[in-house]
N, CA, C and O of each residue as an XYZ file, in Angstrom:
476
protein
N      -2.714     20.409      4.993
C      -2.712     20.818      3.601
C      -1.325     20.624      2.975
O      -1.212     20.212      1.820
N      -0.282     20.922      3.739
C       1.075     20.784      3.230
C       1.382     19.329      2.864
O       2.063     19.060      1.875
N       0.874     18.401      3.669
C       1.101     16.973      3.394
C       0.413     16.560      2.097
O       0.959     15.758      1.339
N      -0.785     17.099      1.829
C      -1.478     16.793      0.572
C      -0.641     17.201     -0.635
O      -0.593     16.477     -1.629
N       0.014     18.347     -0.556
C       0.882     18.809     -1.645
C       2.052     17.845     -1.817
O       2.430     17.527     -2.944
N       2.622     17.382     -0.722
C       3.732     16.422     -0.789
C       3.279     15.102     -1.430
O       4.015     14.507     -2.218
N       2.087     14.656     -1.092
C       1.555     13.408     -1.659
C       1.321     13.569     -3.159
O       1.701     12.703     -3.947
N       0.703     14.661     -3.546
C       0.459     14.909     -4.969
C       1.774     14.967     -5.732
O       1.886     14.388     -6.813
N       2.760     15.649     -5.192
C       4.071     15.750     -5.846
C       4.718     14.370     -5.966
O       5.278     14.036     -7.010
N       4.642     13.576     -4.911
C       5.224     12.229     -4.947
C       4.526     11.369     -6.001
O       5.190     10.641     -6.739
N       3.204     11.445     -6.079
C       2.460     10.689     -7.088
C       2.851     11.129     -8.502
O       2.965     10.297     -9.402
N       3.052     12.420     -8.693
C       3.509     12.923     -9.996
C       4.906     12.376    -10.320
O       5.183     11.988    -11.455
N       5.771     12.350     -9.315
C       7.118     11.798     -9.509
C       7.041     10.320     -9.883
O       7.746      9.867    -10.785
N       6.187      9.570     -9.190
C       6.019      8.148     -9.493
C       5.597      7.962    -10.949
O       6.135      7.112    -11.658
N       4.625      8.771    -11.386
C       4.127      8.635    -12.751
C       5.186      9.041    -13.778
O       5.235      8.484    -14.875
N       6.021      9.995    -13.428
C       7.105     10.406    -14.317
C       8.133      9.286    -14.464
O       8.590      8.999    -15.570
N       8.492      8.657    -13.350
C       9.497      7.589    -13.345
C       8.986      6.350    -14.068
O       9.718      5.731    -14.840
N       7.718      5.984    -13.815
C       7.137      4.794    -14.433
C       5.640      5.048    -14.644
O       4.834      4.811    -13.745
N       5.271      5.534    -15.847
C       3.865      5.904    -16.088
C       2.863      4.787    -15.773
O       1.819      5.049    -15.177
N       3.166      3.558    -16.163
C       2.227      2.457    -15.918
C       2.045      2.203    -14.423
O       0.918      2.164    -13.929
N       3.146      2.032    -13.710
C       3.057      1.778    -12.267
C       2.560      3.013    -11.518
O       1.910      2.888    -10.480
N       2.859      4.199    -12.036
C       2.364      5.425    -11.411
C       0.850      5.475    -11.393
O       0.251      5.875    -10.394
N       0.227      5.072    -12.487
C      -1.244      5.036    -12.546
C      -1.807      3.966    -11.601
O      -2.836      4.172    -10.958
N      -1.121      2.832    -11.528
C      -1.570      1.752    -10.649
C      -1.481      2.179     -9.194
O      -2.392      1.908     -8.412
N      -0.399      2.841     -8.824
C      -0.242      3.255     -7.423
C      -1.311      4.291     -7.055
O      -1.777      4.315     -5.915
N      -1.700      5.139     -8.001
C      -2.785      6.092     -7.744
C      -4.095      5.346     -7.491
O      -4.857      5.705     -6.593
N      -4.348      4.314     -8.281
C      -5.556      3.502     -8.116
C      -5.550      2.783     -6.761
O      -6.578      2.716     -6.087
N      -4.400      2.253     -6.371
C      -4.279      1.576     -5.072
C      -4.513      2.555     -3.924
O      -5.152      2.214     -2.929
N      -3.996      3.755     -4.067
C      -4.212      4.791     -3.046
C      -5.704      5.066     -2.891
O      -6.206      5.153     -1.771
N      -6.414      5.204     -4.008
C      -7.856      5.454     -3.958
C      -8.584      4.300     -3.278
O      -9.513      4.523     -2.501
N      -8.169      3.073     -3.564
C      -8.776      1.898     -2.926
C      -8.587      1.948     -1.415
O      -9.526      1.706     -0.657
N      -7.373      2.263     -0.981
C      -7.101      2.342      0.458
C      -7.956      3.421      1.103
O      -8.499      3.216      2.188
N      -8.079      4.561      0.451
C      -8.869      5.656      1.024
C     -10.364      5.344      1.057
O     -11.085      5.890      1.892
N     -10.838      4.484      0.171
C     -12.235      4.037      0.221
C     -12.426      3.082      1.399
O     -13.409      3.181      2.135
N     -11.482      2.160      1.571
C     -11.564      1.183      2.664
C     -11.368      1.851      4.019
O     -12.034      1.506      4.995
N     -10.447      2.811      4.070
C     -10.107      3.480      5.331
C     -10.187      4.998      5.144
O      -9.164      5.683      5.152
N     -11.411      5.521      4.976
C     -11.555      6.951      4.651
C     -11.036      7.904      5.732
O     -10.715      9.055      5.437
N     -10.954      7.443      6.948
C     -10.479      8.311      8.029
C      -8.990      8.119      8.317
O      -8.451      8.690      9.265
N      -8.334      7.308      7.488
C      -6.898      7.120      7.695
C      -6.162      8.396      7.314
O      -6.636      9.193      6.504
N      -5.011      8.567      7.907
C      -4.172      9.727      7.629
C      -3.042      9.294      6.710
O      -2.359      8.306      6.977
N      -2.849     10.035      5.631
C      -1.769      9.737      4.690
C      -0.551     10.584      5.052
O      -0.661     11.709      5.540
N       0.618      9.991      4.788
C       1.840     10.731      5.065
C       2.935     10.232      4.132
O       3.059      9.030      3.897
N       3.723     11.154      3.606
C       4.894     10.769      2.825
C       5.972     10.374      3.822
O       6.364     11.159      4.685
N       6.443      9.134      3.684
C       7.432      8.618      4.630
C       8.173      7.452      3.986
O       7.574      6.661      3.258
N       9.446      7.347      4.244
C      10.270      6.240      3.740
C      10.248      6.146      2.207
O      10.441      5.061      1.659
N      10.016      7.262      1.515
C       9.993      7.255      0.061
C       8.690      6.788     -0.552
O       8.621      6.542     -1.756
N       7.662      6.664      0.261
C       6.363      6.218     -0.226
C       5.257      6.920      0.540
O       5.486      7.932      1.202
N       4.063      6.375      0.444
C       2.908      6.921      1.159
C       2.476      5.887      2.195
O       2.194      4.736      1.864
N       2.432      6.311      3.435
C       1.951      5.416      4.487
C       0.562      5.881      4.928
O       0.215      7.057      4.821
N      -0.214      4.929      5.421
C      -1.583      5.189      5.857
C      -1.680      4.824      7.327
O      -1.439      3.685      7.726
N      -2.042      5.834      8.127
C      -2.101      5.662      9.577
C      -3.543      5.637     10.059
O      -4.406      6.359      9.560
N      -3.770      4.790     11.034
C      -5.020      4.799     11.778
C      -4.607      4.899     13.238
O      -3.435      4.680     13.545
N      -5.509      5.218     14.140
C      -5.099      5.370     15.531
C      -4.289      4.158     16.033
O      -4.744      3.015     15.985
N      -3.100      4.451     16.505
C      -2.259      3.408     17.096
C      -1.273      2.739     16.164
O      -0.374      2.038     16.629
N      -1.413      2.936     14.837
C      -0.483      2.238     13.941
C      -0.533      2.751     12.502
O      -1.485      3.405     12.077
N       0.535      2.425     11.775
C       0.575      2.665     10.337
C       0.195      1.329      9.712
O       1.018      0.415      9.666
N      -1.035      1.201      9.230
C      -1.484     -0.133      8.829
C      -0.974     -0.581      7.466
O      -0.845     -1.784      7.236
N      -0.676      0.348      6.548
C      -0.107     -0.074      5.269
C       0.625      1.077      4.590
O       0.529      2.234      4.999
N       1.354      0.723      3.543
C       2.089      1.731      2.796
C       2.240      1.318      1.339
O       2.199      0.134      1.004
N       2.415      2.316      0.481
C       2.615      2.097     -0.947
C       3.988      2.641     -1.334
O       4.327      3.781     -1.020
N       4.770      1.815     -2.017
C       6.119      2.205     -2.397
C       6.393      1.785     -3.832
O       6.105      0.655     -4.227
N       6.950      2.702     -4.603
C       7.317      2.397     -5.978
C       8.752      1.888     -5.990
O       9.670      2.560     -5.518
N       8.924      0.714     -6.525
C      10.251      0.132     -6.710
C      10.570      0.174     -8.196
O       9.768      0.669     -8.988
N      11.710     -0.331     -8.574
C      12.144     -0.242     -9.966
C      11.164     -0.922    -10.933
O      10.822     -0.356    -11.971
N      10.715     -2.138    -10.588
C       9.869     -2.901    -11.513
C       8.542     -3.338    -10.907
O       7.820     -4.134    -11.506
N       8.216     -2.826     -9.729
C       6.960     -3.205     -9.099
C       6.556     -2.175     -8.043
O       7.312     -1.265     -7.704
N       5.348     -2.354     -7.546
C       4.846     -1.586     -6.411
C       4.856     -2.528     -5.225
O       4.447     -3.685     -5.328
N       5.323     -2.024     -4.110
C       5.282     -2.810     -2.882
C       4.168     -2.247     -1.998
O       4.156     -1.061     -1.669
N       3.236     -3.121     -1.623
C       2.183     -2.755     -0.672
C       2.557     -3.443      0.628
O       2.552     -4.671      0.716
N       2.878     -2.647      1.630
C       3.385     -3.196      2.885
C       2.324     -3.133      3.971
O       1.579     -2.159      4.082
N       2.272     -4.182      4.761
C       1.285     -4.301      5.834
C       2.008     -4.439      7.176
O       2.852     -5.317      7.356
N       1.662     -3.560      8.107
C       2.363     -3.539      9.389
C       2.219     -4.838     10.177
O       3.180     -5.292     10.798
N       1.055     -5.429     10.160
C       0.818     -6.677     10.890
C       0.556     -7.816      9.901
O      -0.319     -8.656     10.110
N       1.324     -7.816      8.842
C       1.141     -8.785      7.771
C       1.259    -10.229      8.205
O       0.677    -11.119      7.584
N       2.012    -10.469      9.273
C       2.163    -11.845      9.751
C       0.844    -12.418     10.269
O       0.716    -13.634     10.407
N      -0.125    -11.570     10.552
C      -1.439    -12.020     11.037
C      -2.454    -12.253      9.910
O      -3.530    -12.801     10.153
N      -2.124    -11.847      8.694
C      -3.074    -11.953      7.588
C      -3.188    -13.391      7.091
O      -2.204    -14.128      7.041
N      -4.398    -13.767      6.729
C      -4.640    -15.108      6.187
C      -4.212    -15.107      4.718
O      -4.704    -14.313      3.916
N      -3.292    -16.006      4.381
C      -2.693    -16.004      3.044
C      -2.493    -17.432      2.544
O      -1.359    -17.891      2.404
N      -3.589    -18.129      2.275
C      -3.494    -19.532      1.873
C      -2.777    -19.706      0.533
O      -2.222    -20.772      0.267
N      -2.783    -18.671     -0.312
C      -2.111    -18.753     -1.614
C      -0.651    -18.314     -1.571
O       0.055    -18.381     -2.577
N      -0.211    -17.871     -0.417
C       1.181    -17.437     -0.200
C       1.598    -16.316     -1.148
O       2.665    -16.373     -1.758
N       0.747    -15.298     -1.265
C       1.071    -14.110     -2.055
C       1.973    -13.153     -1.281
O       2.807    -12.462     -1.866
N       1.798    -13.118      0.035
C       2.572    -12.188      0.852
C       4.032    -12.627      0.927
O       4.343    -13.816      1.008
N       4.910    -11.636      0.898
C       6.334    -11.904      0.993
C       6.892    -11.237      2.231
O       6.289    -10.319      2.788
N       8.052    -11.709      2.654
C       8.734    -11.128      3.803
C       8.854    -12.124      4.934
O       7.993    -12.981      5.131
N       9.929    -11.992      5.664
C      10.187    -12.930      6.764
C      10.438    -12.212      8.084
O      10.865    -12.826      9.062
N      10.172    -10.917      8.109
C      10.371    -10.156      9.341
C       9.398    -10.586     10.423
O       8.498    -11.395     10.196
N       9.599    -10.030     11.591
C       8.769    -10.407     12.736
C       7.289    -10.045     12.528
O       6.408    -10.800     12.939
N       7.014     -8.906     11.900
C       5.638     -8.446     11.764
C       5.205     -8.171     10.322
O       4.164     -8.661      9.883
N       5.979     -7.408      9.604
C       5.563     -6.917      8.281
C       5.592     -7.976      7.202
O       6.399     -8.906      7.219
N       4.665     -7.796      6.249
C       4.642     -8.584      5.023
C       4.280     -7.623      3.900
O       3.741     -6.546      4.153
N       4.571     -8.004      2.670
C       4.265     -7.125      1.547
C       3.846     -7.926      0.322
O       4.142     -9.114      0.187
N       3.148     -7.227     -0.559
C       2.762     -7.764     -1.859
C       3.546     -7.013     -2.919
O       3.712     -5.796     -2.832
N       4.022     -7.730     -3.912
C       4.654     -7.095     -5.066
C       3.639     -7.086     -6.205
O       3.132     -8.131     -6.611
N       3.354     -5.894     -6.711
C       2.404     -5.734     -7.807
C       3.171     -5.218     -9.023
O       3.753     -4.134     -8.992
N       3.160     -6.012    -10.093
C       3.916     -5.658    -11.298
C       3.036     -5.138    -12.425
O       3.530     -4.524    -13.370
N       1.725     -5.384    -12.327
C       0.804     -4.906    -13.359
C      -0.608     -4.846    -12.774
O      -0.862     -5.332    -11.672
N      -1.502     -4.249    -13.523
C      -2.879     -4.031    -13.074
C      -3.601     -5.344    -12.742
O      -4.380     -5.404    -11.791
N      -3.340     -6.383    -13.521
C      -4.017     -7.664    -13.319
C      -3.713     -8.267    -11.945
O      -4.563     -8.933    -11.353
N      -2.517     -8.034    -11.450
C      -2.128     -8.621    -10.165
C      -2.907     -8.034     -8.991
O      -2.950     -8.638     -7.919
N      -3.509     -6.890     -9.174
C      -4.335     -6.322     -8.098
C      -5.450     -7.298     -7.754
O      -5.766     -7.511     -6.584
N      -6.038     -7.883     -8.780
C      -7.127     -8.840     -8.570
C      -6.580    -10.225     -8.220
O      -7.039    -10.847     -7.262
N      -5.599    -10.711     -8.993
C      -5.114    -12.080     -8.781
C      -4.448    -12.261     -7.422
O      -4.500    -13.349     -6.847
N      -3.823    -11.207     -6.905
C      -3.175    -11.300     -5.585
C      -4.082    -10.799     -4.466
O      -3.637    -10.629     -3.331
N      -5.341    -10.566     -4.784
C      -6.372    -10.214     -3.797
C      -5.978     -9.024     -2.921
O      -6.127     -9.064     -1.700
N      -5.477     -7.971     -3.558
C      -4.988     -6.796     -2.840
C      -6.055     -6.198     -1.935
O      -5.785     -5.897     -0.772
N      -7.247     -6.027     -2.449
C      -8.312     -5.402     -1.658
C      -8.619     -6.208     -0.400
O      -8.839     -5.629      0.664
N      -8.636     -7.521     -0.508
C      -8.875     -8.395      0.646
C      -7.814     -8.166      1.726
O      -8.142     -8.067      2.909
N      -6.549     -8.083      1.321
C      -5.477     -7.890      2.295
C      -5.547     -6.506      2.942
O      -5.303     -6.369      4.141
N      -5.877     -5.484      2.157
C      -6.000     -4.138      2.723
C      -7.118     -4.116      3.763
O      -6.931     -3.610      4.869
N      -8.289     -4.670      3.405
C      -9.417     -4.693      4.342
C      -9.077     -5.473      5.604
O      -9.364     -5.031      6.716
N      -8.461     -6.637      5.420
C      -8.141     -7.478      6.566
C      -7.153     -6.781      7.503
O      -7.329     -6.800      8.721
N      -6.115     -6.169      6.935
C      -5.121     -5.496      7.762
C      -5.725     -4.280      8.469
O      -5.449     -4.039      9.645
N      -6.543     -3.523      7.755
C      -7.199     -2.362      8.336
C      -8.051     -2.759      9.534
O      -8.108     -2.029     10.523
N      -8.712     -3.906      9.454
C      -9.628     -4.344     10.497
C      -8.968     -5.088     11.647
O      -9.651     -5.445     12.607
N      -7.671     -5.333     11.584
C      -6.982     -6.015     12.687
C      -7.004     -5.131     13.924
O      -6.822     -3.916     13.837
N      -7.222     -5.734     15.041
C      -7.208     -5.014     16.329
C      -5.881     -5.285     17.018
O      -5.439     -6.430     17.113
N      -5.255     -4.224     17.495
C      -3.969     -4.400     18.193
C      -4.129     -4.298     19.677
O      -3.150     -4.421     20.413
């Protein structure tokens, strides 16, 4: 219950800092919870991470001018359009600057694919 209060407070802070992106990050959170209803949410690293048994499969972070959706095993995701960014060993992320990019950058596809990866 305490973690839920922390998440709600963080979402309120996000909306205060950037009302437009704050609403988008709330929508993205709802999408993740629909795709992975049994995932555990946690405030960590200044954002919200989503855990499933054995790993933190994704996270939502508010940056100055965009939302970063980070994927723990992003290097395994199929990305023929090269939307994913990052050059680390494992992680990749999407930068979302407005509501339209949720669809154009196929956010839901990447969330589902990452959630379904077997480690």
